[in-house]
C-alpha positions in Angstrom: 16.3 -3.4 -25.2 19.0 -1.3 -22.6 17.7 -1.8 -19.2 15.9 1.2 -17.6 18.6 3.5 -15.2 16.4 3.2 -12.0 16.9 -0.6 -12.5 20.6 -0.8 -13.3 21.0 1.4 -10.6 19.5 -0.8 -8.2 21.6 -4.0 -9.0 25.0 -1.9 -8.5 27.5 -2.0 -5.8 26.7 2.2 -5.3 22.9 1.2 -4.3 24.0 -0.7 -1.1 25.9 2.4 -0.8 23.1 5.2 -0.2 22.1 6.7 2.7 18.6 4.9 3.1 20.0 1.8 2.3 22.9 2.0 5.1 20.2 3.4 7.4 18.1 -0.2 6.7 21.5 -1.9 7.2 22.2 -0.2 11.0 18.4 -0.5 12.3 18.6 -3.9 11.0 21.5 -4.6 13.3 20.1 -2.6 16.3 16.7 -5.1 15.4 18.7 -8.1 15.7 20.5 -7.6 19.2 17.7 -8.3 21.3 17.0 -11.3 19.3 19.2 -13.5 20.9 20.0 -11.7 23.9 16.6 -12.8 25.7 16.7 -16.5 23.6 19.6 -18.6 22.8 22.4 -16.8 24.2 21.0 -16.3 27.6 20.3 -19.6 27.6 23.7 -20.2 27.3 24.7 -18.2 30.6 21.9 -19.9 32.5 23.4 -23.2 31.3 26.9 -21.9 33.0 24.9 -20.8 35.9 23.6 -24.8 36.2 20.7 -23.9 35.4 18.2 -26.8 34.0 16.9 -27.2 30.6 13.4 -26.7 32.0 13.9 -23.4 33.6 15.9 -22.3 30.1 13.0 -23.5 28.0 10.8 -21.6 30.6 12.5 -18.3 30.4 12.7 -18.3 26.3 9.1 -17.4 27.3 10.3 -14.2 27.2 10.2 -13.8 23.5 6.8 -13.7 23.3 6.3 -10.2 23.0 7.1 -11.3 19.3 4.5 -13.1 19.2 1.7 -10.9 19.9 2.8 -7.4 18.8 -0.1 -7.3 16.7 -1.9 -6.4 19.9 -0.5 -2.9 20.2 0.6 -2.1 16.3 -2.7 -0.8 15.2 -1.9 2.0 17.5 1.9 2.8 16.7 0.3 2.7 13.2 -1.6 6.1 14.0 0.0 7.1 17.4 3.3 9.2 18.0 5.4 7.7 20.7 5.4 9.9 24.3 8.8 11.8 24.9 10.1 11.7 20.9 6.8 12.8 19.0 8.3 15.3 17.1 10.5 12.6 15.3 7.2 11.7 13.5 5.3 8.4 13.7 8.0 5.6 12.7 11.2 7.4 14.5 9.6 8.5 17.2 8.7 4.5 18.2 11.6 3.5 17.4 14.0 6.3 19.8 11.7 4.7 22.7 12.1 1.3 22.0 15.6 1.4 21.4 16.4 3.4 24.6 14.2 1.0 26.3 15.8 -2.1 25.3 19.2 -0.8 25.9 18.0 -0.2 29.8 16.6 -3.2 30.2 19.5 -5.5 28.8 21.6 -3.3 31.4 19.1 -4.1 34.2 19.2 -7.6 33.6 23.3 -7.5 33.9 22.9 -5.6 37.3 20.3 -8.4 38.6 22.0 -11.8 37.3 20.8 -14.8 38.8 22.3 -14.5 42.0 18.8 -14.2 43.5 16.8 -16.8 41.2 15.2 -16.1 37.8 12.5 -13.9 38.6 14.3 -10.4 38.5 16.4 -11.8 35.9 13.2 -12.6 33.5 10.9 -9.7 34.2 14.3 -7.8 32.4 14.2 -10.0 29.9 10.3 -9.7 29.1 10.7 -6.1 29.3 13.7 -6.3 26.5 11.1 -8.7 24.8 8.4 -5.7 24.3 10.7 -3.1 23.5 12.2 -5.3 20.8 8.9 -6.2 19.7 8.1 -2.9 19.6 11.3 -1.5 17.6 11.0 -4.5 15.0 7.0 -2.8 14.2 8.2 0.6 13.4 11.6 -1.1 11.5 9.7 -3.1 9.3 7.0 -0.3 8.7 10.2 2.2 7.8 11.7 -0.2 5.3 8.5 -0.7 3.2 7.1 2.7 3.5 10.5 4.0 2.5 10.9 1.9 -0.4 9.8 4.0 -3.7 9.1 0.1 -5.3 9.5 -3.7 -5.2 13.2 -3.1 -6.6 14.3 -1.1 -3.7 11.9 -2.8 -1.2 14.2 -6.1 -2.2 17.2 -3.9 -1.2 16.5 -2.4 1.8 15.2 -5.9 2.5 18.4 -7.4 1.9 19.9 -4.7 3.6 18.1 -5.1 6.9 19.0 -8.8 6.7 22.5 -8.6 6.2 22.5 -5.7 9.2 20.1 -8.5 10.8 22.5 -10.8 10.6 26.0 -9.3 11.8 23.9 -8.6 15.1 23.3 -12.4 15.5 26.7 -12.7 15.1 27.6 -10.4 17.3 25.1 -11.8 20.1 25.5 -15.3 19.0 29.6 -15.6 18.5 31.3 -12.2 19.4 29.5 -12.1 23.0 30.7 -15.9 24.0 34.6 -14.7 23.7 33.4 -12.1 25.2 31.6 -13.7 28.1 34.7 -16.4 28.2 37.3 -13.7 29.2 35.5 -11.0 31.5 31.9 -11.9 32.3 28.5 -12.5 31.5 27.3 -9.1 33.0 30.1 -7.0 31.6 28.8 -8.6 27.9 25.2 -7.5 28.6 26.0 -4.4 29.5 28.3 -3.4 27.0 25.3 -5.0 24.2 22.6 -3.1 26.0 24.9 0.2 25.1 25.3 -0.7 21.6 20.9 -0.5 21.1 22.6 3.7 21.2 23.8 2.6 17.3 20.5 2.7 15.9 18.9 5.5 18.1 21.5 7.7 16.1 20.9 5.8 13.0 17.1 6.5 14.3 17.7 10.2 14.4 19.8 10.5 11.1 17.2 8.6 9.2 14.6 10.2 7.4 10.7 10.0 8.4 8.6 8.6 5.5 5.9 10.4 3.8 3.9 8.0 3.0 3.5 7.1 6.5 2.7 10.6 7.5 0.0 11.1 4.4 -1.8 7.7 5.6 -2.0 8.8 9.0 -3.5 12.6 8.3 -6.0 11.0 5.6 -6.9 8.1 8.5 -10.0 9.1 11.0 -8.8 10.3 14.2 -7.9 7.8 16.9 -9.5 9.1 19.6 -12.9 9.0 17.5 -14.8 5.8 17.2 -14.4 5.5 13.8 -11.0 5.9 14.0 -10.2 3.4 16.9 -12.6 1.1 15.0 -10.3 1.7 11.7 -6.8 1.2 13.6 -8.0 -1.4 15.1 -10.1 -3.8 12.7 -9.2 -2.0 9.4 -5.6 -3.3 8.5 -7.2 -7.0 9.3 -10.3 -6.4 6.9 -8.3 -4.6 4.3 -5.9 -7.8 4.5 -8.7 -10.6 4.5 -10.5 -8.8 1.7 -7.8 -8.5 -0.4 -6.9 -12.1 -0.7 -10.1 -13.5 0.3 -9.8 -17.3 1.8 -6.4 -17.5 0.8 -5.2 -15.3 3.6 -6.2 -18.3 6.4 -4.3 -20.7 4.1 -1.4 -18.3 3.7 -1.0 -17.2 7.8 -1.3 -21.1 8.5 1.9 -21.5 6.7 4.0 -18.8 7.7 3.1 -20.2 11.3 4.6 -23.4 10.7 7.1 -22.3 8.5 9.7 -21.5 11.1 8.5 -23.6 14.0 11.1 -26.2 13.7 14.0 -23.5 14.3 12.0 -21.7 16.9 11.6 -25.1 18.9 15.1 -26.0 18.0 16.6 -22.5 19.4 16.9 -22.6 23.3 18.4 -26.0 23.3 21.5 -25.0 20.8 23.9 -23.6 23.5 22.9 -26.0 26.3 24.0 -28.5 24.1 27.2 -27.3 22.6 28.2 -26.4 26.4 27.3 -30.2 27.2 29.1 -31.9 24.3 32.4 -30.3 25.4 32.8 -27.2 23.0 34.0 -23.9 24.9 32.8 -20.7 24.0 35.7 -20.0 22.2 34.9 -22.6 19.4 32.0 -21.9 19.1 32.3 -18.3 19.0 35.0 -18.5 16.0 33.4 -21.2 14.2 30.1 -18.5 14.1 32.4 -15.6 13.7 33.7 -16.7 10.8 32.6 -20.2 8.9 29.1 -19.7 9.5 28.9 -15.4 9.0 30.3 -16.1 5.5 27.5 -18.6 4.9 25.0 -16.6 6.6 25.7 -13.8 4.1 26.0 -16.7 0.8 22.0 -18.1 2.4 20.9 -14.4 2.1 22.0 -13.6 -1.6 20.7 -17.1 -2.7 17.4 -16.7 -0.7 17.3 -13.2 -2.4 18.3 -14.3 -5.6 15.8 -17.3 -5.8 12.9 -15.5 -4.6 13.3 -12.7 -7.0 14.0 -15.4 -10.2 11.5 -18.4 -9.3 9.1 -16.4 -7.1 8.3 -16.0 -3.4 6.6 -19.6 -2.5 9.5 -21.5 -4.7 12.0 -20.1 -2.5 10.1 -20.7 0.8 9.6 -24.5 0.0 13.4 -24.9 -1.4 14.2 -23.0 1.8 12.0 -25.3 4.4 13.4 -28.5 2.7 16.8 -27.2 3.6 15.9 -25.7 7.3 14.2 -28.7 8.1 17.5 -30.8 7.2 20.1 -28.6 8.4 18.2 -29.0 11.9 17.8 -32.6 11.8 21.8 -32.4 10.9 22.5 -31.2 14.5 21.7 -34.8 15.6 25.4 -35.7 14.4 27.3 -33.7 16.8 25.9 -36.0 19.7 28.1 -38.6 18.4 31.1 -36.8 17.4 31.5 -34.2 20.3 34.1 -32.1 20.0 35.0 -33.3 16.3 36.0 -29.7 15.2 35.3 -30.4 11.0 32.1 -31.8 11.9 31.1 -29.1 13.6 31.9 -26.5 11.6 30.3 -28.7 8.2 27.0 -28.5 10.6 27.2 -24.7 11.4 27.7 -23.9 7.7 24.9 -25.8 6.2 22.5 -24.3 9.3 23.8 -20.7 8.3 23.1 -21.2 4.5 19.7 -22.8 5.3 18.1 -20.7 8.2 19.6 -17.3 5.8 18.2 -18.8 2.7 14.3 -19.9 4.7 15.0 -16.1 6.4 15.0 -13.6 3.9 12.4 -16.0 1.8 9.7 -15.2 4.4 10.8 -11.8 5.0 10.4 -10.8 1.3 7.1 -13.1 1.0 5.9 -11.0 3.8 6.7 -7.6 2.9 4.9 -8.1 -0.3 1.6 -8.8 1.4 1.5 -5.0 3.1 -0.8 -2.4 2.6 0.0 1.7 2.6 -1.7 2.7 5.2 -1.7 -0.4 7.7 2.0 -1.5 7.2 2.8 -2.0 10.8 -0.2 -3.5 11.9 -0.1 -5.9 8.5 3.3 -6.7 8.9 3.0 -7.3 12.5 0.3 -9.5 12.0 2.1 -11.9 9.1 5.1 -11.6 11.6 3.4 -12.6 14.7 2.0 -15.7 12.7 5.2 -16.9 11.9 6.6 -16.7 15.6 3.6 -17.1 17.7 3.1 -21.2 17.2 7.0 -21.5 17.6 7.9 -19.3 19.9 4.9 -21.0 22.6 6.0 -24.4 21.7 10.3 -23.4 22.2 9.3 -23.0 26.2 8.7 -26.8 26.5 12.0 -27.9 24.8 13.8 -28.0 28.0 11.4 -30.4 29.3 11.2 -32.6 26.2 15.2 -33.4 26.1 15.0 -34.0 29.7 12.2 -36.2 29.3 13.7 -38.1 26.3 16.8 -38.4 28.7 15.1 -40.4 31.3 15.2 -43.3 28.8 18.7 -43.1 27.8 21.4 -40.9 28.0 21.5 -37.0 27.5 23.5 -37.1 24.0 21.1 -39.4 22.6 18.0 -37.3 23.8 19.3 -34.4 22.3 20.1 -36.1 18.9 16.0 -37.5 18.8 15.2 -33.8 19.9 16.8 -32.4 16.5 16.0 -34.8 14.3 12.1 -34.6 15.7 12.3 -30.7 15.1 13.3 -31.2 11.5 10.5 -33.5 10.8 8.1 -30.2 12.5 9.4 -28.3 9.4 7.1 -30.6 7.0 3.4 -29.2 7.8 4.8 -25.6 6.9 6.4 -27.1 3.8 3.2 -29.0 2.7 1.0 -25.7 3.1 3.5 -23.8 0.8 3.3 -26.3 -1.8 -0.4 -26.1 -1.6 -0.6 -22.6 -1.9 2.1 -22.7 -5.0 -0.8 -24.4 -7.0 -3.4 -21.5 -5.8 -1.7 -18.6 -6.0 -2.7 -17.4 -9.3 -3.8 -14.0 -8.8 -4.7 -13.4 -5.5 -1.6 -15.0 -3.4 1.4 -13.8 -4.3 4.0 -16.3 -5.2 
């Protein structure tokens, strides 16, 4: 029997060139720009300025809004954003968030570190809230714009590709730029790049399903409407999955903890072992980028072919092993071959795990509560890791008191890899329980 025409179209190259898919790719890029600019890349800037690892770890808490975005997501599910209400429920919040994030990065560049970290940290937190808000609505737009699960997978892949390109730009290109210009100029430039997402927001179409669901819901200014906006998404989620929902949230919470904890220390690690920004940028922009694409493709294929949870289990194993492998660099230091091998392995593993997790979480949401439910899931996956990452610098400096700094880094990265075991074990349990209640 021949494959239905819509399915054949989805699996062809043409599907990736459709306007909706291309818009999703650019919105994924816009979503990815802020992530490292208030995280790992900011840590490199601070280490260049001689800031201690402990303070770098604490500044990483600027990304905490990603972990609590479910708190304001219910309002975003019901009310258009100010100033841009004519764009519709989803696009109005996209536009406002993109402008706020861009201005915050320019603010970070203007204040710098000359007068301490307080002003810089305030702008980083503002950028974090704007970026988290942008993620809420882009995730909702992606899910609500899809006509079926095949298209959702297509849009999720486009999102991941755009997101990875943004990570490449803010993890590699910016290093070369900072090396030959300055960190301040680099942050101004990337703040201006948020305009790419803003233009796409104006060109994109508002998902009809979002407005229909909003119109059917009771007005948010009524007691019933406010209750439905705040409590409805959580009631619907737990009603759908029962007690297994708690296990799902717990598994998601632990899954990316290793990646979050090690994040703030990666760029200071490169700085301390003697790798130049040009070398790191060159490897990230070539080998790591290609490896990331391979990881996205493999993760998406395995999720579709073997199920979400099996893909997550394999991704968890790869992720934990790749993070522990960073310890090797403490011995080899500037050995380029070893550095490239570690970067390739890490890029494949984290991309594979990332696309598997995004696909799994997207499959769990309900129409009418898309933004809030996905924000709940995304907050679950980010909260524990983003809280613990703030102590990463203290851990490394504490370990170095009994030995040298390189040994401390090695122990730290091995420990981060081992932290992945609980999340892996929880998904193994879920794979036994999924049945008809927890998607596999």
